[in-house]
Each structure stands twice: as C-alpha cells, then as structure tokens.
C-alpha positions as CSV (number, residue, x, y, z in Angstrom):
1,M,50.0,29.4,-5.7
2,T,50.4,25.7,-5.8
3,K,49.9,23.5,-8.8
4,T,46.9,21.9,-7.1
5,E,45.3,25.2,-6.2
6,N,45.8,26.3,-9.8
7,L,44.0,23.2,-11.1
8,A,41.1,23.9,-8.5
9,Q,40.6,27.4,-9.7
10,Q,37.2,28.1,-11.2
11,N,36.3,30.3,-14.3
12,D,33.6,32.9,-14.3
13,E,31.0,30.2,-14.6
14,G,32.0,28.6,-11.5
15,E,33.6,25.5,-13.1
16,S,37.1,24.3,-12.4
17,A,39.4,22.7,-15.1
18,L,38.1,19.1,-13.8
19,H,34.4,20.1,-14.1
20,I,35.1,21.3,-17.7
21,A,36.8,18.2,-18.7
22,V,34.0,16.1,-17.1
23,R,31.3,18.0,-19.1
24,K,33.1,17.7,-22.2
25,N,33.7,13.9,-21.5
26,L,37.5,14.4,-22.0
27,I,38.4,11.0,-20.4
28,D,42.4,11.4,-20.8
29,I,42.2,14.9,-19.2
30,V,40.0,13.8,-16.3
31,D,42.5,11.0,-15.6
32,V,45.4,13.4,-15.2
33,L,43.5,15.9,-13.3
34,G,41.8,13.5,-11.0
35,K,45.3,12.3,-9.8
36,R,46.6,15.8,-9.2
37,V,43.8,17.7,-7.7
38,G,43.8,15.8,-4.4
39,D,40.7,16.8,-2.2
40,N,39.6,19.5,-4.6
41,I,38.0,16.5,-6.4
42,H,35.0,17.1,-4.4
43,D,34.9,20.9,-5.2
44,R,31.4,22.1,-6.4
45,N,30.4,24.3,-9.2
46,L,27.9,27.2,-8.9
47,E,25.1,24.6,-9.3
48,G,26.5,22.8,-6.3
49,K,27.6,19.8,-8.1
50,T,30.9,18.0,-7.8
51,P,32.7,16.6,-10.9
52,L,31.3,13.0,-10.2
53,Q,27.7,14.4,-9.8
54,V,28.1,15.8,-13.2
55,A,29.3,12.7,-14.8
56,V,26.5,10.9,-13.4
57,E,24.0,13.1,-14.6
58,L,25.4,13.2,-18.1
59,D,25.8,9.3,-18.1
60,Y,29.6,9.4,-18.8
61,Y,30.5,6.1,-17.4
62,E,34.3,6.0,-18.2
63,V,34.6,9.5,-16.8
64,A,32.7,8.7,-13.5
65,R,34.8,5.5,-13.1
66,S,38.0,7.4,-13.4
67,L,36.8,10.0,-10.7
68,V,35.8,7.3,-8.4
69,K,39.3,5.5,-8.8
70,N,40.9,8.8,-8.0
71,G,39.0,9.2,-4.7
72,A,35.7,10.9,-5.6
73,S,33.3,10.2,-2.7
74,T,30.6,7.8,-3.7
75,K,28.0,9.0,-1.2
76,V,25.1,9.6,-3.5
77,S,23.4,13.1,-3.7
78,R,19.7,13.6,-3.3
79,R,18.9,13.8,-7.0
80,E,20.6,10.3,-7.2
81,R,18.8,8.9,-4.4
82,E,15.5,10.0,-6.2
83,L,16.7,8.1,-9.4
84,V,17.0,4.9,-7.2
85,L,13.4,5.3,-6.1
86,D,12.4,5.8,-9.7
87,E,14.2,2.6,-10.6
88,M,12.3,0.7,-7.9
89,H,9.1,1.8,-9.6
90,G,10.1,0.8,-13.1
91,V,12.3,3.6,-14.5
92,P,15.6,2.0,-15.3
93,L,18.9,3.5,-13.8
94,S,21.7,4.6,-16.2
95,R,24.8,2.5,-16.5
96,T,26.6,5.0,-14.7
97,M,24.4,5.3,-11.9
98,N,24.6,1.5,-11.6
99,M,28.4,1.8,-11.3
100,L,28.0,4.5,-8.6
101,L,25.7,2.4,-6.5
102,A,27.9,-0.6,-6.7
103,E,30.9,1.5,-5.6
104,A,28.7,3.1,-2.7
105,R,27.9,-0.5,-1.6
106,K,31.7,-1.4,-1.5
107,N,32.6,1.7,0.5
108,E,29.5,1.2,2.9
109,E,28.0,4.4,1.9
110,S,24.8,3.1,0.7
111,W,23.1,4.1,4.1
112,S,22.8,7.8,2.5
113,I,19.7,6.5,0.6
114,L,17.8,6.4,3.8
115,E,17.3,10.1,4.0
116,V,15.1,10.5,0.8
117,A,13.4,7.3,1.7
118,D,12.1,8.8,5.1
119,E,11.0,11.7,3.3
120,T,9.2,9.9,0.6
121,Y,7.5,7.3,2.8
122,P,7.1,9.0,6.2
123,Q,4.2,6.9,7.6
124,T,4.1,3.7,5.3
125,P,1.9,1.1,7.1
126,D,3.1,-2.4,7.8
127,I,6.6,-1.9,6.2
128,N,9.5,-0.1,7.0
129,Q,10.1,1.5,3.6
130,S,13.5,2.9,4.5
131,M,14.8,-0.4,5.4
132,E,13.6,-2.0,2.1
133,V,15.3,0.7,0.2
134,L,18.5,0.0,2.1
135,R,18.2,-3.6,1.5
136,Y,17.6,-2.9,-2.3
137,I,20.7,-0.9,-2.5
138,D,23.0,-3.4,-0.6
139,E,21.8,-6.2,-3.0
140,E,22.5,-4.0,-6.1
141,V,24.9,-5.1,-8.7
142,K,28.6,-5.4,-8.7
143,D,30.6,-3.2,-11.0
144,E,31.5,-6.0,-13.4
145,D,27.8,-7.0,-13.8
146,S,26.5,-3.5,-14.3
147,D,26.5,-3.6,-18.2
148,I,24.4,-6.8,-18.5
149,L,21.8,-5.5,-15.9
150,Y,21.7,-2.0,-17.5
151,A,21.4,-3.4,-20.9
152,A,18.4,-5.4,-19.8
153,A,16.7,-2.6,-17.9
154,A,17.3,-0.1,-20.7
155,G,16.5,-2.3,-23.6
156,D,19.9,-1.9,-25.1
157,T,20.3,-5.0,-27.3
158,G,23.8,-4.1,-28.7
159,L,25.3,-3.6,-25.2
160,M,23.6,-6.7,-24.1
161,S,25.1,-8.9,-26.8
162,E,28.7,-7.4,-26.3
163,S,28.5,-7.7,-22.5
164,L,27.3,-11.4,-22.7
165,K,30.4,-12.1,-25.0
166,R,33.0,-10.6,-22.9
167,Y,31.4,-11.6,-19.4
168,K,33.7,-14.4,-18.0
169,G,32.1,-14.6,-14.5
170,S,31.1,-17.9,-13.2
171,Q,30.2,-17.5,-9.6
172,G,26.7,-16.3,-9.5
173,R,26.5,-16.3,-13.2
174,S,22.9,-17.9,-13.4
175,E,21.6,-15.5,-10.8
176,L,23.0,-12.4,-12.8
177,L,21.2,-13.8,-16.0
178,N,18.0,-14.7,-14.3
179,R,17.8,-11.1,-12.7
180,S,18.7,-9.6,-16.2
181,L,15.9,-11.7,-17.7
182,F,13.4,-10.4,-15.2
183,K,14.4,-6.8,-16.0
184,A,14.2,-7.4,-19.7
185,A,10.8,-9.0,-19.3
186,R,9.6,-6.0,-17.3
187,V,10.4,-3.6,-20.2
188,G,9.2,-6.0,-22.8
189,D,12.4,-6.5,-24.8
190,R,12.1,-9.6,-26.9
191,Q,15.5,-9.5,-28.3
192,N,17.4,-9.3,-25.0
193,I,15.1,-12.0,-23.7
194,E,16.0,-14.4,-26.4
195,L,19.7,-13.5,-26.0
196,L,19.5,-14.3,-22.2
197,L,17.6,-17.5,-22.6
198,M,20.1,-18.6,-25.2
199,H,22.9,-17.9,-22.6
200,G,21.3,-20.0,-20.0
201,A,18.7,-17.6,-18.0
202,S,15.9,-19.4,-16.6
203,M,12.4,-18.0,-16.8
204,E,11.2,-20.3,-14.0
205,A,13.7,-18.8,-11.5
206,F,12.4,-16.3,-8.9
207,S,14.0,-12.8,-8.5
208,S,13.6,-10.1,-5.9
209,S,11.8,-7.0,-7.1
210,H,9.6,-4.2,-6.0
211,D,6.0,-3.8,-7.1
212,S,4.3,-0.7,-5.9
213,S,5.8,-0.5,-2.3
214,N,6.1,-4.2,-1.8
215,R,9.1,-6.5,-2.1
216,V,8.1,-9.5,-4.2
217,E,9.5,-12.8,-5.6
218,W,8.6,-13.2,-9.2
219,T,9.8,-14.9,-12.3
220,A,10.3,-13.3,-15.6
221,L,6.7,-14.4,-16.6
222,H,5.2,-12.6,-13.6
223,A,7.2,-9.5,-14.6
224,A,5.9,-9.5,-18.3
225,A,2.4,-10.3,-17.3
226,A,2.1,-7.5,-14.6
227,S,3.7,-5.1,-17.2
228,G,1.2,-6.2,-19.9
229,H,3.6,-7.5,-22.6
230,K,1.3,-10.1,-24.3
231,D,4.0,-11.2,-26.9
232,I,6.5,-11.9,-24.2
233,V,4.0,-13.7,-22.1
234,T,3.0,-15.9,-25.2
235,L,6.8,-16.7,-25.7
236,F,7.3,-17.8,-22.1
237,C,4.1,-20.0,-22.1
238,H,5.3,-21.8,-25.1
239,R,8.7,-22.4,-23.5
240,S,7.7,-23.7,-20.1
241,K,4.2,-24.8,-19.1
242,G,5.5,-25.1,-15.5
243,A,5.8,-21.4,-15.0
244,I,2.3,-20.6,-15.7
245,N,0.9,-21.4,-12.4
246,S,4.1,-20.8,-10.4
247,W,4.3,-18.6,-7.1
248,H,7.0,-18.1,-4.5
249,N,5.4,-19.5,-1.3
250,H,7.3,-17.5,1.2
251,H,5.8,-18.4,4.5
252,G,2.4,-17.5,3.1
253,D,3.5,-13.9,2.4
254,A,0.7,-11.7,1.2
255,N,2.9,-10.5,-1.8
256,D,3.1,-14.2,-3.2
257,A,1.2,-14.1,-6.5
258,T,0.7,-16.2,-9.7
259,P,1.4,-14.6,-13.0
260,L,-2.2,-14.4,-13.6
261,Q,-2.9,-12.7,-10.5
262,A,-0.1,-10.2,-11.3
263,A,-1.6,-9.5,-14.7
264,A,-5.2,-9.4,-13.0
265,Y,-4.1,-6.8,-10.3
266,H,-2.6,-4.5,-13.0
267,G,-5.7,-4.8,-15.1
268,N,-3.8,-6.1,-18.3
269,L,-6.6,-7.8,-19.8
270,A,-4.9,-9.0,-22.9
271,T,-2.1,-10.7,-20.8
272,V,-4.9,-12.3,-18.6
273,E,-6.6,-13.8,-21.7
274,T,-3.3,-15.1,-23.0
275,L,-2.5,-16.9,-19.7
276,L,-5.9,-18.2,-19.5
277,E,-5.6,-19.6,-23.0
278,H,-2.5,-21.4,-22.1
279,G,-4.0,-23.1,-19.1
280,A,-3.4,-20.7,-16.2
281,S,-5.8,-21.4,-13.3
282,V,-8.0,-18.6,-11.9
283,L,-7.7,-20.4,-8.4
284,V,-4.4,-22.0,-7.2
285,A,-4.0,-24.0,-4.1
286,D,-7.2,-22.5,-2.7
287,R,-5.4,-19.4,-1.9
288,Y,-4.2,-17.6,-5.1
289,S,-7.3,-16.1,-6.3
290,S,-7.0,-14.0,-9.6
291,F,-10.5,-12.6,-9.3
292,K,-9.8,-11.1,-5.8
293,A,-6.5,-9.7,-7.1
294,A,-8.5,-7.8,-9.9
295,L,-11.0,-6.5,-7.4
296,A,-8.4,-5.4,-5.0
297,N,-7.2,-2.8,-7.7
298,N,-10.5,-2.1,-9.0
299,Q,-10.1,-3.8,-12.3
300,L,-13.6,-4.7,-13.1
301,E,-13.1,-5.5,-16.7
302,T,-10.5,-8.0,-15.7
303,A,-12.6,-9.5,-13.0
304,E,-15.6,-9.9,-15.5
305,C,-13.2,-11.8,-17.8
306,L,-12.1,-14.1,-15.1
307,L,-15.9,-14.8,-14.2
308,R,-16.4,-15.9,-17.8
309,H,-13.3,-18.2,-17.6
310,G,-14.3,-20.2,-14.7
311,A,-13.8,-18.0,-11.4
312,L,-17.4,-18.7,-10.7
313,Q,-17.0,-22.5,-10.8
314,A,-13.7,-22.5,-9.1
315,E,-14.7,-20.3,-6.1
316,G,-18.4,-20.4,-5.8
317,T,-20.8,-17.2,-6.0
318,E,-20.8,-16.7,-2.2
319,R,-17.0,-16.5,-2.1
320,L,-16.9,-13.9,-5.0
321,L,-19.6,-12.0,-3.3
322,R,-17.5,-11.8,-0.1
323,Y,-14.5,-10.4,-2.3
324,A,-16.7,-7.9,-3.9
325,A,-18.1,-6.7,-0.6
326,Q,-14.7,-6.5,1.1
327,H,-13.4,-4.3,-1.7
328,L,-16.6,-2.4,-1.9
329,S,-17.1,-3.0,-5.6
330,K,-20.7,-1.9,-6.0
331,E,-20.6,-2.7,-9.7
332,M,-19.4,-6.1,-9.0
333,V,-21.9,-6.8,-6.3
334,S,-24.5,-5.5,-8.6
335,L,-23.3,-7.9,-11.5
336,L,-23.2,-10.9,-9.1
337,I,-26.7,-10.3,-8.0
338,N,-28.5,-9.4,-11.2
339,E,-26.6,-11.7,-13.8
340,Y,-25.2,-14.6,-11.6
341,H,-28.2,-14.7,-9.1
342,V,-26.0,-15.0,-6.1
343,N,-27.7,-15.5,-2.8
344,V,-27.2,-12.0,-0.9
345,D,-27.9,-13.7,2.5
346,A,-25.5,-16.4,2.2
347,A,-23.2,-17.2,5.1
348,I,-19.6,-16.4,4.0
349,G,-16.2,-17.1,5.5
350,E,-15.2,-18.4,9.0
351,K,-17.4,-16.1,10.7
352,N,-20.5,-17.0,8.8
353,E,-21.1,-13.5,8.0
354,T,-23.4,-12.1,5.2
355,A,-22.1,-9.7,2.6
356,L,-24.0,-6.9,4.5
357,C,-22.4,-7.8,7.7
358,I,-19.0,-7.9,6.1
359,I,-19.4,-4.2,4.7
360,C,-20.9,-3.0,8.3
361,S,-18.3,-4.6,10.4
362,C,-15.2,-3.0,8.7
363,S,-13.6,-0.6,11.2
364,Y,-11.7,1.6,8.6
365,F,-12.7,5.3,8.7
366,Y,-12.9,5.9,5.0
367,E,-15.1,5.5,1.9
368,E,-18.2,5.7,4.0
369,D,-20.4,7.0,1.1
370,K,-19.0,3.9,-1.1
371,R,-20.1,1.6,1.7
372,V,-23.6,3.2,1.9
373,E,-24.0,2.7,-1.8
374,T,-22.9,-0.7,-1.8
375,I,-25.2,-1.5,1.3
376,K,-28.2,0.0,-0.8
377,I,-27.6,-2.4,-3.6
378,L,-27.6,-5.3,-1.1
379,L,-30.7,-4.1,0.7
380,D,-32.6,-3.3,-2.6
381,A,-31.7,-7.1,-3.7
382,G,-33.6,-8.3,-0.5
383,A,-30.7,-8.7,1.9
384,D,-32.0,-9.5,5.4
385,I,-31.4,-6.4,7.5
386,H,-31.6,-8.3,10.8
387,L,-29.7,-11.4,9.9
388,G,-26.3,-11.2,11.8
389,S,-27.1,-7.8,13.5
390,P,-25.4,-5.5,10.8
391,I,-26.6,-2.4,12.9
392,K,-24.7,-3.5,15.7
393,L,-21.5,-4.1,13.8
394,A,-22.0,-0.8,12.1
395,L,-22.1,1.0,15.4
396,A,-19.6,-1.0,17.1
397,N,-16.9,-0.4,14.6
398,G,-17.3,3.4,13.8
399,P,-20.2,5.3,15.8
400,E,-18.6,8.6,14.5
401,R,-19.8,7.6,10.9
402,P,-23.5,7.5,11.3
403,K,-24.6,7.4,7.6
404,I,-24.6,3.6,7.6
405,A,-26.4,3.3,10.9
406,K,-29.0,5.8,9.8
407,L,-29.6,3.9,6.6
408,L,-29.9,0.6,8.3
409,I,-32.5,2.1,10.8
410,A,-34.4,3.9,8.0
411,R,-34.7,0.6,6.2
412,G,-36.1,-1.1,9.4
413,A,-33.1,-2.4,11.5
414,S,-34.1,-2.7,15.1
415,I,-31.8,-1.4,17.9
416,A,-34.1,-2.2,20.8
417,G,-32.2,-3.6,23.7
418,T,-28.9,-3.6,21.9
419,V,-25.8,-2.8,23.8
420,V,-22.2,-3.0,23.1
421,D,-18.9,-2.7,24.9
422,V,-17.7,0.9,24.8
423,D,-14.0,-0.1,24.2
424,T,-15.1,-1.4,20.9
425,L,-16.6,2.0,19.9
426,E,-13.2,3.5,18.8
427,V,-14.4,7.0,19.9
428,R,-11.7,9.3,18.6
429,H,-13.2,12.9,19.4
430,T,-14.4,12.6,22.9
431,R,-13.3,15.1,25.5
432,Y,-13.0,12.9,28.6
433,K,-12.7,9.2,29.2
434,Y,-15.0,7.5,31.6
435,P,-15.0,4.2,33.0
436,V,-18.1,3.1,31.0
437,H,-18.8,-0.3,29.9
438,E,-22.1,-0.1,28.2
439,L,-23.8,2.3,25.9
440,K,-27.2,1.9,24.3
441,L,-26.8,1.9,20.6
442,A,-30.1,3.8,20.3
443,Y,-28.2,7.0,21.4
444,A,-25.0,6.4,19.2
445,V,-27.2,6.5,16.0
446,G,-27.2,10.3,15.7
447,V,-23.8,11.1,16.9
448,G,-22.6,13.2,14.1
449,D,-19.0,13.8,13.7
450,R,-18.1,14.8,17.3
451,G,-18.3,11.4,18.9
452,W,-21.0,10.3,21.4
453,E,-19.9,11.8,24.9
454,P,-20.2,15.5,24.0
455,K,-23.7,14.9,22.6
456,L,-24.7,13.1,25.7
457,V,-23.5,16.0,27.6
458,E,-25.4,18.3,25.7
459,A,-28.6,16.2,25.9
460,W,-28.3,16.0,29.8
461,E,-27.8,19.8,30.1
462,R,-30.6,20.6,27.8
463,A,-33.1,18.1,29.5
464,L,-32.2,19.3,33.1
465,K,-32.3,23.1,32.1
466,N,-35.7,22.5,30.3
467,G,-37.2,20.4,32.8
468,T,-38.1,17.8,30.3
469,E,-39.0,14.9,32.5
470,G,-39.5,12.3,29.6
471,K,-36.1,13.1,28.3
472,V,-34.4,12.7,31.8
473,E,-36.1,9.4,32.2
474,E,-34.8,8.4,28.8
475,L,-31.2,9.5,29.4
476,L,-31.2,7.6,32.8
477,K,-31.7,4.3,30.8
478,I,-28.6,5.1,28.4
479,G,-25.2,3.7,29.2
480,P,-23.9,5.0,32.6
481,G,-27.2,6.8,33.3
482,I,-26.9,8.6,36.7
483,E,-23.3,8.1,36.9
484,F,-22.5,9.9,33.7
485,R,-19.9,12.7,34.2
486,L,-21.1,16.1,32.7
487,D,-17.5,17.6,32.8
488,R,-13.9,17.0,33.8
489,W,-14.7,17.7,37.5
490,G,-16.9,14.6,37.6
491,T,-20.2,16.5,38.0
492,T,-22.9,13.8,37.9
493,P,-26.7,14.9,36.7
494,L,-27.7,14.8,40.4
495,R,-24.9,17.0,41.5
496,Y,-25.6,19.3,38.5
497,F,-29.3,19.5,39.7
498,N,-28.4,20.0,43.3
499,E,-25.9,22.9,42.8
500,G,-28.7,25.0,41.2
501,Q,-27.4,24.8,37.6
502,A,-31.0,23.7,36.6
503,P,-34.3,25.0,37.4
504,R,-35.9,23.3,40.4
505,N,-38.2,20.4,39.5
506,A,-39.5,18.0,42.3
507,R,-40.2,15.4,39.9
508,I,-36.9,15.4,38.1
509,K,-35.2,15.5,41.5
510,A,-37.1,12.5,42.8
511,M,-36.1,10.5,39.5
512,L,-32.4,11.4,39.9
513,E,-32.4,10.6,43.8
514,R,-34.2,7.3,43.0
515,A,-31.8,6.2,40.2
516,F,-28.9,7.1,42.6
517,A,-30.3,5.1,45.4
518,N,-30.9,2.2,43.0
519,R,-27.3,2.2,42.0
520,Q,-26.1,2.2,45.6
521,D,-28.4,-0.7,46.3
522,S,-27.1,-2.7,43.4
C-alpha cells in the first residue's frame, strides 16, 4: 500500500485522516495531508461529503482555503447552491462560502449554480431566473474582499474593523465599500455603517442586489427603508437630503424605486413615516408612486398613511381609484368612495376607462371572487353599469369565468346586439377550433367552466332532438348559426337533421334549409 493510499484510508465511521483533520479544524495537519493525498482530496465520507464540503459547512475558513490551494474542486454542492439562493433573499453567506464562490468564479465553475436555480424557478415569468443567478455569482466577491463584505452582511463589527485596517486595495475600493454599506444597511448594523461611512462609503451610490425575484439598483437608504430599520433611515436622512428621493432610472425599468416606494411596498410603516417627516415625496417624476407600491403588495395601513400625507393631492382621487381597482383592493376602493368621495364613474387613464371597466377588462384567470366583491362595492356606490360596456369587456377577456358577467347582467347590464371577435375570447377548454368570427355574448354568459363550444353543441343537439322550434330559431342567430359544426367531422345542424339523428319536423327542416339558402345567397 502506498503512502497516498494509506492516507486516504477511512475509519469505521467512513472518514479519512483528512476528513478528521478538517472536522477538528487542525489547519497544520490539513496543510500537510492536503499536499500528500493527491486526487484523494476529493474522497467522500459516508455522508457523501468531500473534505472541502465539510470545511464549508463548519465555516472553517483557513482550512477551506488550504484545501482549495491544494487542488480541491470548487464546484459547489447542491447544499451550497441553496445557500446562495438564501443569500439572495437576505440570509448572509458565511465567510468561508464567500471564499468558495470567489474561487469558483476564478475557476469558471460558477455555472454549476444553474442546476438548483432551474429547479427552484422552473417557470418564472418575464425573467430568466437561472441567468440572473449566474450573473449574481459571476459578480460575487474577490477573495481579498470577502472579509469586508461578510462582516457587513453578518453584522460582525470586530471583523469589519480589522478588515478595514488591513485592506490595502485601491482599485474598486469605493465600489467595495458601497456594496458593504448596502449589506450593512440591509441588516441594520449601525456600528458597521458608521465605520464604512468613516472610511469613505457613499450612501448615495447605487448597488446591485435582489429584492424578491428581481434584480434592482438601490442605495443603502433603499435597503434600510425596505428592511424596516427606522434608526438607520433616520441616520441616512440626516446625512444626505439628496438620497431621500433618489432612484436609479435604468431605461424605465419596472424595478426602479424611491426609498419611500421600497418602504411602502414592504409595509414598513415606521420607516415610511420617518421618510415623510424628512421630506420624501409620495410621487416622484410623475411615475414613482408610493401609494401604488403599497397597494401592489396589499399594504393597506401603509397606503392609508400615504393618503394622509399628500398622496390624494399629489395624484388625485381618480388616479388612486385606478390603482385600487387594478390591484383589486376592495378595502381601498371602499375607503376612497366612502371617506374621500371619489367619483366612481370618472374616466381614468389613457383609455378613459372607469374603475368598473378596468376590473372587468383584465384577462387574468385568477381571483375572480375578489373581482366580483370589488365590482359589488362599485355597483353599490352607484357605478354606471352601462358606461364603457363593462359586460362586453368581462366576456371578451374571460368567458370561462361567468361570475362577473352574471353579476353584471343581474344588476341590469344589457347584452342586446353585442358581438365580439372570437379571437379575443381566449377559450381554453374547447374541443374543436372553428373559423368563427362572431359570437353573441348572450350565449357566452352561462358557459360555466367548460368553454362555449361544448355548451353550444349540447344546446343544438337538445333542440333538434326535442323538436324545440323556438330554441332552433334562437340558435340560428348565435354566432356561426347554420354553419356551426357539431363534431370533428364537420356535421352542421342541417346535415345532423337530414341524417336522421333527430326526429322529423317539417318546420325545423324548413327553418334550417332557409337559413342555409340565405347563407349561400349572402
């Protein structure tokens, strides 16, 4: 047995000498063994962990660095990938993990993070989350910077003080300090913040970070406001008035926000009030609406606070009602109507839609019950059920969700003579596709959950078999009429009747033939 094989032998617990040295944090022995074991540095214990994975898990920084220098692979494990995703959502990484990611970046192994990102975000809309994670890792810290960033994220004042004293870097120093200040503000560590400010960090500088699933450019004040650290917000407001209404105008990106918007979205009422006391504007550049940000995350108490502090005067009651309608905030709709006496029929937005039309026109297939409740509040407050044809909008954007249409009809909405292009119906449960261009909304009202075509097939078959002349006459006026196909073989009502699938009825036959002849003449 060679010396290398002897060193790689495992004990009864499945640990090699190197595993044992790592677990006991014996750095000198790890240095010696790491140089001698060769490829066995990647051997796994009974738990399936390499020595480096054990070191990272126990946060043994010097041991991990020694293993990396001696050739341990920096390709991160599944557990380590999960830690990175946690860090993106506010859980600080260990100092050792930061070092490992820095080494993985150098060795071009950071792509391994994509596997868990794909599993965690399999179908994230509007953003390739996997690529966002990859960009995040590729921009992670250099090895020599990791202590400062880790100290900021973990709230370690002692390490921060020591790291700032011995840090000699010049290139990119300001960026490192600004990123560290952002992390310290996010965790609310006042001592580290004051240390970083004393060493030249700027609270007005923008840093890349992640809020929920979105990449954002925020200042340290944004981070403190979003995290609800009132004392830190107060400190920043006293030091710099210019940062209070700042935002990163990146091509009109939807993730841009002012500090007040960030606080309002997260419902941090105390920081909202603090920012307002120091001159934060509820509406910046006619685009950054803190009231809208609060409603987007259903932060009603914060939204009411903003109403009391000038949102009503800055944006107007009609605009606020539009926000409340868009976000289906029935409580805010009710508040605006009952306490602020908003005009429920005011024309809102570029399309001059009423609040009722805004709710009915949304094509999303969720929260129908919430929409119905909000519509009831508007109707009870006297909303004009005919203004802007909300019934047409409701049916055109979701005929498989009949509750809204039925409510509007029960309250007096008229559907007489209303037609709609079938391409806008978004029928998702139909069995066949027909070249149909018009459909009377009168029939779409009672479609249930199956879609309109199966119901129309059922109605035709029942009318022909039962010999119901009035119903046949009514069906001939709906959508395709005589050209409607009852099955995948293209059977029309007339062919269905002539093939003997329905009882003989001279009047019905005459009706069908007349309709067919009129179609040919036209």
